[in-house]
C-alpha positions as CSV (number, residue, x, y, z in Angstrom):
1,M,44.3,26.3,-32.7
2,A,42.5,24.4,-35.4
3,E,42.7,25.4,-39.0
4,V,39.7,25.5,-41.2
5,A,40.2,23.7,-44.6
6,F,37.0,24.8,-46.2
7,S,33.3,26.1,-45.5
8,V,30.1,24.8,-46.7
9,Q,26.9,26.7,-46.5
10,D,24.0,24.5,-47.6
11,G,21.7,27.1,-48.5
12,D,18.9,29.2,-47.5
13,L,20.3,32.5,-47.1
14,K,16.6,33.7,-46.7
15,A,14.1,32.4,-44.4
16,G,10.9,30.8,-45.7
17,R,7.7,32.7,-45.6
18,G,6.3,29.6,-43.6
19,T,8.6,30.3,-40.8
20,P,7.0,31.9,-37.7
21,G,8.2,35.3,-36.9
22,S,10.8,35.3,-39.8
23,A,11.8,38.5,-41.5
24,T,12.9,37.8,-45.0
25,P,15.2,40.3,-46.1
26,T,16.0,41.3,-49.6
27,T,18.0,44.0,-48.7
28,C,20.5,44.9,-45.8
29,A,20.0,48.4,-44.3
30,T,23.4,48.4,-42.9
31,A,25.1,47.5,-45.9
32,T,27.0,50.1,-48.0
33,P,25.3,51.1,-50.4
34,P,22.0,50.4,-48.6
35,A,20.4,48.8,-51.4
36,L,22.9,45.9,-51.4
37,D,20.8,42.9,-51.6
38,I,21.3,39.7,-49.4
39,Y,23.1,37.7,-52.2
40,T,25.5,40.5,-52.9
41,Q,26.1,40.7,-49.1
42,A,26.6,36.8,-48.9
43,L,28.9,37.0,-52.0
44,G,31.2,39.7,-50.0
45,Y,31.4,37.4,-47.1
46,F,32.1,34.3,-49.1
47,N,34.9,36.3,-50.9
48,S,36.4,37.4,-47.6
49,L,37.1,33.9,-46.3
50,K,40.7,32.9,-46.6
51,E,39.8,29.2,-47.3
52,P,37.7,27.6,-50.2
53,A,33.8,28.0,-49.6
54,I,31.0,26.0,-51.3
55,F,27.6,27.5,-51.6
56,T,24.6,25.5,-52.6
57,P,21.1,27.3,-53.1
58,G,18.5,26.3,-50.6
59,D,14.7,26.1,-51.7
60,N,14.1,29.7,-50.2
61,D,17.2,30.9,-52.4
62,L,15.3,30.0,-55.7
63,M,13.9,32.8,-57.7
64,P,10.0,32.6,-58.2
């Protein structure tokens, strides 16, 4: 089995408004507590990884 040395997420946790049929979530209804936003959920996921992770924000992740 191959081992993962590190992970890279190259941004865009949220879909752009110009993406047909996209639902751009700002909260995750299944998260605990339900008001947990998508960035807090992503941080929890990244923190659960055993190896280093790199995240670069995409254009849809920038605040208006």
